[in-house]
N, C-alpha and C positions, 0 to 999 in steps of 0.2 A: 454630570450632576446626578445625585442619587436622592430619591425621596421614598420613604417608606409609607405604609398605609396611613399613618398619622402624621406625616411630614408637613413641614411648613412650606406652603406654596407662594408665600409673599415675595420671594426673591425673583419670581418670574413675571414678565409683562403679560398683559392680557392676550397679546398676539402669540406669545409663547404657549400660553395655556390653550388657545384655540388650535394651534398647530398640533399639540399633543392630543387634543380631543379628536381632531380630524384624522390623525394617523390611526387611532383605534377604531373610530366609527366607520371610516371608509373600508377598513378590512372586514367589518361585520357586513356592510352592504355588499362587498364583493363576494364573500362566502355565501351570503344568502341568495344572491342572484344566481350564482352557479348552482346552488342546491335546487332552486326553483326550476331552472332550466332542465335539470336532470329528473326531478321528482314530480314536477308540475303542480302538485297540490300540498306542498310542505307548509302547513299553517304556522308552525313554529318559526320557520324562516321568515315568513311575511311579518309576523309580529316583531321579531328582532330588528328587521329592516325599518319598520315604522318607527320604532324607538330610536334607532340610530339616526334616521333622517331628521326626526324631531330634535334630537340632541344637537346635531350639526346646525340646524336652523336657529336654535336658541343661542348657541355659542357665536355663530356668525353675526347675529343681530347685535350682540354685545360689543363686538370689535368693529362694527360698521361695514362689514363686507356684504352689501346688499345683493350682489350677484349670487353669492353662495346661499343667501337666504331664499332667493327665488328658486334656485336650482333644487335645494333641499325641500322646499314647499311643494314644487311640482312632483318630485319623486315621492313625497309622502302621500300626495293625492293618488298617484298611480298605485301605491301599495294598498291604500284603502280600497280602491276599486278592485284590485286583485283579491283582497280579503273577502269582499262582498260577492265575489264571483262574477263581476262585471267586466273583468279584463284578464285575458290569458297572457301570461308572460312568455311569448314566443321568443325564438332565438333573436330575431331582428329587434324586438322590443327590449330584450336584455342588452343588445348592443347599444341602444340609445341610453339606457339607464347607466350602463358601465361608462359610457362617454361622459355622463354627468358626474359620476364618481371621480373620473380622472380630472375633470375640471376643478372639482372641489379640492382634490389633493394638490393640484398644481398651484391653485390660488393660496392654499394654506402654507405653501413653502416659500412664498414671496415675502421679501422684506417690505416695510411700509413704503420706502422710496421707490420700489419697483412696481407696485400694484397698478398705479394709473397708467404707466407706459404699457404694461402688459395687457391691460383691458383694452386700451386704444388699438394696440396692434392685432388683437384677436377678437375684436368685437363681432365680426361676421360669423365666426365659428361659434362663439358663445351664444349669439342670437339664434342660430340655426339649431343648436342643441337644446336651448330652452324652449323654443317653439315646438320641437319634436317631442319633448317630454310633456309639454302641456296638451299636445294633441296625440298622445301616444296610441290611443285606441284606433286612430285612423292612419297609422303609420304605413306608408307604401313599402314595397319590396325593392331591393334592400337599399340601405343608405350608408354611405361611408362616414364613419365618425372617428377618423384618426385625430388624436390630440393635436392641438396647434403647436407651432414652433416654440422653442424654449428661449427665454431671455437669458443671455449669459450671466452666470452667477458672479457676484462680486465676492471679494475675499471675505470669508467669515459669514456668508449668507447662505440660505437654503435656496437652491435653484429648482426651477420647475423641471421635471424629468423629460428626457428626450425619448420619443416613441420608438426610435430605432434601436434603443438599448433594450436590454432584457427587462422584464417586469420587476426584476430585483431592484433596478435603479428607480422605479417609480415609487416603490413602497418602503425604501430605506433612506436613512439620513446620511449626512456627509461622513459620519464616523464608521460606516459599514455595519452598525448595529441594526437590529430589527427596530421598527418604529416604536417609540416609547409612548405610553399613555399614562402621564403623570397627573393629569387633571382629574377632579372627582368624577366618578362614573356611577351609573345606577347600580344598586346593590345586586340586581339580578343579571348584570352584564356578564356574559359568558367569557369574555376576554379579560383576564386579569391584567392589572396594570403592571408593566415591567419596569425594571430598574436599568438606567443607563449609567454604566460605571465610567468615570473619567480616568485620565492617565494616572492620577494620584492613587485612585482606588486600586488600579492594577499593580502599581508599585508596592502598595501595602500588602496586596495578596502575595507578591513574590517574597516579601520579607517574612510574612507569616509561614509560607511554605518552607522557606529556608530554615526558620527556627524549628518548625515541626519536624523536618527531616533530620536536623541536628539532634533533636530530642530522641528520635527513633534510633539514630546511630549510637547515641550514648547508652540507650537501653540495650542495644545489641552488644555493647562492650562490657556489659555485666556478665555475659556468658563465659568468656575466658576467665574472668575472676572466679566464677562459680566452679569452673573446671579445675582451677588451681586449688580451691578449697577441697574439692573431691580428692584430688591427688594428695593433699596434705592429710586428709582423713585416712586414705589407704596407707600412707607412710606411718601415721600415728598407730593404726591398727597393727602394723608389723612390729612397731616398737613395743606396744602393749603385750603382744604375743610373746616377744622375747622376755619381757619382765615376768610374765606368768611362768614361762619355762625356767627362768632363773630362780623364781621363788620355789618352784617344785624341787629343783636341784638342792637348794639350800635347806629345804624342809628336812632332808635326811641328815643334815649336819648336826653336830652336838653343840655348836656354838649358839646359845640362846639369844645373845645380843644380835647376832647376824640374822637369825630367824625373825626376830622382831622388826628389824629394819627392812627386811625384804617384804614382810607382810604389810608394813606401813606404806612402802612404795607401791605395792599392788593395790591397796585400798585407794590411794590418791589417783590412780589411773581411771577409776570408775566415773567420778564427776567430770573429768576432762573429756572422756569419751562422750558422755551425755551432753555436755556443753557444745561440742562440735556438731553432733547430730542435730540438736535443736536449732542451732544458728544456721547451719546449711539449709535446713528446711525453711527457715524464715527468709533467708536470702533468695532462695529459689522462688518462693511465693512473691517476694518483692520484685524479682526480675520479671515474673509473669505479669504482675500488675503494671509495671513500668512499660513493658512492651505493648500491653493492651491500650494503655492511656496514650502512649506516643503514636501508635498506629491509628487510634481514634482521632487524635489531633490532625494527622495527615489526611485522613478520610474526610473530616469535617471541613478542612481548608479547601480540599479539592471540590467538595460539594458546592462551595461558593462560586466556582467557575462553571458548574454544570447548568445547562439550559435544555428545555424540552426540544425535541427534534422539530416540532411544529414551528418554532421561532425562525428556523432557517428555510422552511419550505412552504410556508403558508401562501406565498404569492404564486407558486407553480401551477395550481389548478387554473387560475386566471390566464397565465401565460399559455398553457396547453390549449385551453379553450379558444383563445384569440388566434393563436398561430394555426391551429387546425382549421378554423373557419376561413382564415385568409388563404389557405391552400385548398379550400373546397372539400375538406374532410370533416368527419365527426369523430372526435376523440375525447375520452374522459379520463381523468387522472384520479386514481384512488390511493390515498395515503394511509398506510397501516403503521402503527407504532408511533403516533405523534407525541406520546408522553415519554418516549425513550430519551434518557438524559445523555447529553453530549457536551464535551468541553466547548466553551463558547468560541475559542480560537479555531478549533477543528471545524465547528459548524460553519464559521464564516468562510473557511478555506474550501469546503466541499460544495458550496452552493454553485460555483461556476462549473465544476465537473458534472454535477447532477443536471444543471441547465443544458449542457452540451448533450448529455445522453438523452434527455427528454426531447430536445429539438431533433436529434438524429432519429429517434423512434417515430416521431410524427412525419418527418420529411422522407426518410428512407424506408421505414418499416410499414407505414400505414397506407393502404389503398383508399380509393374513394368508396363511399357507401355502396354504390352499385357494384363495383368490383368485388367488394367483400361479400355481398349477398350472393353474387355469382359463384364465389368460391365456397359457399356454404357456411359463411360466418355471419354474425350479427352485423347490421349496417354500421353501428357505432363501435369504433375501436376502443380498446381499454389498455391503459398503462397502469401498472401497480408499482408504487414506490413504498418499500417496506424497510423499517429500521428496527433493529433489536440488538440486545446484548447476547453474545454467544462466546463462551469460553474466555470471558474476560476481555473481549474485543467488541468493537462496534461493527455490526454486520449490516450492510445496506444492499438491498436487491432491487433492481429495476427491471421489470419484465413487461413485455407487450405481446399482444396477440396478432401482430402484423405478419408480413410475408417472410420475415427472416432474411438471411443473407445467402445468396447463391455461392456456395463454396467453389464451384467450377468457374464462376466469374472472377473470383479472387485468384484462382490458380492461373487463369488466362492472363489476368493483369500482371501477375508476378513474372510470367514468361515474357509478356510483351515489353515490360520495362527492364528486362534482363536482370531481375533481382535474384534469379536462380535458374540453373539449366532446366530444360524441359523434363529430363529424366528425374532430376531431384524433386522438382515441383510435383510431378506425377505421384511420387511416393510420400508426399507430405500428408500428415494426419489432419483432421478437421481443426484440432487445437492449434497446430502449427500454422495452418493457413489463416486462422482468425487473428493470430499474433501480428500479421502484416497490417491489419487495420489500425494498430497502434503506432505505425511508423509515420513520421512527418511526410506531408505531401502525398500520402497514399489515399486515393479516393476511388470509389466505384461509380460515382456520378459522372455522367457524360457531359452535363451542362453545369456551368458555374452559376449559382444563384446567391442571394443574400443569406439563404439558410444553410446551404451546403455546396459541396462540389469543389471547394478550394483546397481540399486535402489537409485542412486543419480541424481540430476538434478532439478526436480520440487520442492523438499524441499529447495534447494538452491535458486531457483527463488522466492519462497514464502518468505523466510527469508530476502533475499536481498531487495525485494520490501517493506516489512514491516519495515525494518530498515530505509528506506527512507520516512517513514510516508505515505506509499502508500498501496493500496489494489490490490489483483489479484483474478480474478474469471475465471473459465473455463466452457465451454459448449461443448457438443458433440452430434452428431446425427449419429448413426451407418450407414455407407455407404454413408454419405453425407459430413462429415468433422468435423473439430475441431476448436474451437475459444477460444482465450484467451483475457481477458479484463484486462488491467493494468491501474490503476488510480494513479497519483502522483501529488504532489505539483509542480507548475511551477518553484519554487525556494525553496531552503532550507534556504535562507537568511531572507525571510519573511514567516511567517507561520500564517495561519488563525486558530485561536484556540478558544476553549470554556474555559472560565475562571470560575473557581469554588472556593468556600470558603471551606477550611478544617481546622477546629480548629482555625479560625480567621486569617488564612493566605491564600493568593491567589495562586492558582496553575492553570496551563494551560494544556489542552489536545488538541493535533492537531485535528482539526475538521474532517479531513479525516479518523481518527481512531475512531470516535464517531459514533456508529450506531443509537442510539436514546437517547433522554433525556426525562425522565419520572418522574411523581410523583406517588409513589406507596402507596395506602392506607394501613395503618398498619393492617387493618382487612383482607387484601388480602394476608398477609404473612403466610406461612405454614412452619412447621418444619419437617425435615426428617433426621434421624441419626445425630442430633445436628446441621444440616445445615439448613439455612433458604432460602426460595425461594418464587417466586410468578409466576403466570401463565402469560406467554408472548407469545401471539399468538399460544396457544396450547402447548407451550414448558415450562418446569420448568426451570426458570432462577435463578441461585444462587445469593444471596445478599452478598456483601463483604464490610466491612467498610474501606473506603479510609484512615481514620485516623489510623486504625490498621495496614494496609499494609505499610504505611509510618512511622510507629512507633511513632505516635503523641498522642496516648492515645485512649480512647473509643470515639465512635461517640455519640453525645448527640441527640438521636432520639426523639426529642420533637415533639408534634403536631400529627395530625391525618394522615399525609402523609410524606413519605421520598423522598427527591430529589435524583434521581439516574442517572448515566451516563452509558449507555450500551456500553461495549468495547469488543474486541475480536471477534472470529468467530467460528462457528461450536460448537464442544464440549468444546472449551475453550472460551466461551462467558460468561461474568459476568456482573452483575449490581453493579456498584461501588457507594456506598452510600456516599454522601457528605453533608455538612451542608447547602449549598445554591448554586444556579446557578446564576452567576453574569453576564453572557452574552457572546457574541462573540467579539473578537478583532483581528486585524491584528498586529502581533508582529514582531519586528525586532530582529532576533535571535542573541544572543551574547554567544559565547563559554565560558564555565566556566574555570577559570584559571587552567592550568594543575597541579598546586601544590596540588589541591584537588584530583587528580586522577579521576577515573570513579566513579561517585556518583550513588549508587544503586537507580533505579527507576527514575532517573533524567537525561535528555538528554542535556538541555541547560538552559539559563536564558534569560530574556527580561525585558523591562520596559513597564508597562501599560500606557495607554493614560494619566493617572493622575500623571505619574512619579514614581509610586510605583513599586518595583521590583517584579518579578514573576518567579517561577521555572516552566519549561516546563517538563511535565511528559514523561518518556520513556515508552510507552505503551507495547512494547514487553517485556521489563524488568519487568514491573509491572505485566504482566501475569505470568511470572516465579515466582515472589514473591507470587502471589495468589496461584499458584499450590503448592508451598512449604507449605503455611499455611494450605491448604486443606489436604495435605499429613500428616502433623503433627497433624491435628485435633484440631487446636487452634483458630478457628474462634469465634469471639465474637457474642453474641446474639444482634440483632438490634431492634426487635420489642419490644417497651416498652409502649404500650398503657395503658390507665388507668386500674390499677389492679382491682380496685373495680368494674369497669364496666365489665371487663372480668369475674369476679367471678359471675356476675349475669347471664352470658350466659353459657349454658351447653356445654361440650366439648366431642367430639366423636373421637375415633381412628378407621380408616378404614385400614384393613390389607388384601391386595390382590396382587397377582403377575401379574395380568392382568391390564395393563395401562387403557384399555377401561372401564372395570368394575369399577376400582378404581376411575376414573374421573367421571363416571356417578353417582356413589354413593356420591362422595364428593360434586358435584354440586347440587344434590337433597337436601342434608342435609344443604348446605349453603343457598339454597333458602328458607329454613324454619327457618333460623336464627341461626343455630348451629355453633359453632366453630369446625373446622374439621382439624385433622392432618392425615397423611397417612404413611403407612409402606409397603414395597415391598415384604416381606415374613415373615415367622414365627419368625425367629431370630431377624429381624429388629423390628417386632412388639413387641416382648418380651422386647427388649432394650428400645423402646420408651415408652411402657406402664409403665415401672418402673420409668421413668424420669419425668412423669407428672401426674396431677390429672385428670382422665377421668371419665365421667359419664356413658359411654357406649363404648364397643369394638365390632366392626363388623368385622368378619373374614371369609375368604374362608377356604376350607379344604385342597385341593391339592395345595401345595406350595413347592418350593425348600427349602432346609436346615432344615426347621421345618414345619410340616403341622399344620392345624388349630386345630385338636384334641389335639395335644401335647401342643399347645399354650393355649387352654382352660384349660387343666389339670394344667399347671403351674400357670395360673392366679388364679384358684380356690383353689390351695394349698398354695398360698402365704398369709402370715399373714396379709399383708397390702392391698392386692388387691382382696381377695376372695369375697368381697361384690360388686365388680364392675360387672354390668350386661354384659353378652356376648351374641351376636347374631351370629349364623352361617348362612352364605349365600352361598349355594353351588349348583352345577349342579346335585349332587348326590341326587336323590329323592326316593330311595328305603326305605322301612320301617326300614331295618336293619341299613342303614346309618343314618337315623334320630335318631334311638335309640342309636347308638354309640355316636353321638354328644351330645345328652341330658344326657347320662350316664356320659360323661366326665365333665358335669357341665354346659353346655350351657343353657341359659335362654330362647332361642328362636331359632327355626330352620326354615329357609326360603329357598326354592329352586329358583335358578336363572331363571329356565325355566318357572316358573309360575307367578313370581311377576311383577307388573307394578309399576310405580312411586308411586302411592298412597299406594300400598301394603307395600312397604318398609317403607314409612313414617308412615303409621298406626301402623306397628310393633314397630317402634321406639317410637311412642307416647304411645303404650301400656306399654313399658318397663320403659321409663323415663319421659313421659309427654312432655310438650312444651319446647321450647328452653330456655325460661327465667325461672330462679329459683323462 
């Protein structure tokens, strides 16, 4: 239901109006109490709370909720005493008043038929809270004021919230929207009344956006028409130039009649030329106006969906305060950018991730006040939640001044759970280690509690943000604090996307999920265990055919370079090979008809500026499809450079379990023009050498699964490979080691401790000569 400032409220029952009033006024009470607890002498907060309590008391009296009347009256008396300096609102007294706020909110959510039963079931708790409010000045230390059990909600009714749920469930209605205040409010009420849009409203919005986007597409289609006119003008100018030349040639003729006709033809070209120039200018001006109006329509329709950031986070200060007190800590939440506008759907989706991050900050990051003081910090911890627009995106930062994350603890846990070998874990950067926190069931907590330790939370945050075409990144400094960076589109209705061509069809990738767009030379592509990759900033980045993932056939890898789109993050980052990069466009997203169900790898559809349809790729789904292909070992080979040219260049296989040595040798050989493939151990080397034609194999000795001596023996005993030269490069430099290698069939033995760049290259030259055949 939607009501504007002058709307008719007659359609609502008195209980409906009371519920709306309670939603708004209890938020004022909550905000005011938290402000008083922090600032102690905030006179404006006391004044607003007095008005809120008075409004609730009057509204409850009208609907006959006497319990709420008494609660509000007692709270009003407490606020008057605080205003007169007779009562200090300490933390325990704030606990009591917040318990009263919760009771009011719970009672407001009950239907008429449920009220009596709920009052009877919770009479003792209600009496204790009311007695404590009436005698708040004499409150003992401390008292538990957990809200009472919840009566199960009937279909279509408002249920009282469960205290075990997040504060979000206490302050929000059944539809997931922030609480609406549609009843008349005081003119100086700081909280404006908000509109709750029903399903029909949302459907109307979708239709408006569709019409506005079609209007914008039609405006863009003026551009090729204007281009055709410009082409016509150029052709016309060429024709007029020929007429002028013809007239000049005829002027020398003695035929007066012919001269007159040529002059007449020349004179008639002038108004035609002027006509075209004027009309092209008019059409170009019309195109600009049409584009401006159509874009304005899209922008205005999108504005209807935007809500201030505060609407989705106003309950978090209370949650942070209550949770930190329950854990014996003192933590305050500061929210910056409350007026930042966010799409209402995105705002609803990100509340849970933010809730997870705040709870993690309190439980994991914050120490007790005594421990903080001992560490040289203020006793009260601080969490800052900031939202702002940056580069056309919504940027959310959550930072705390807690103890941060111990990276060595993550490293130890990774090794303990055998998620990476000790040597690999030791070489991981801070950013790589922090990525493990996003994995399911990964937790640093030793004990499982209701708050944390179950290994869930950050993985949910990661998946939820990615499902909204967003990214999340974390940073930590031990002893200083923890920071989370979340980047999201401002709206899901319009997406900035990279448009690519795959097998002659246009596809769009949300630009926020594109890390890089590259052109990879086919000569830079290497093969390892039948998988192809290239060097990307020191990392081996796997190549995957977009056409294969989407089941459109093989990618036609023509030319010397492959256009690729880098997607994913961490270990799940891939280079998606497409046929062409078509550019960026802002697309009005249109949902695919439900009759098709969930289409694999596709999230939605849209229309390009030229009116052509385009499918928007679902990147998280796409990553799952790529993982499946990798697991099944069915990736197509992409590099298809000229076979004759490749046959002219000699090919070397480097087998070494050391990444550093492997890369050094590979780069040296590439610099001399050789084609180089690599293998990571003896088994991998044996598989690779049998799958290709190599002019030389260079291998280490000490490797897992199969050592170099065994590899040399297998190669030299193989009917088809025994003529391939093999060079051993090893740290073992004793005479018996060298003899063992040579007796196995190696053609050259070089020690790593003694060779320099030229030593290796000279040895290769001795065995197989130059890179060209």
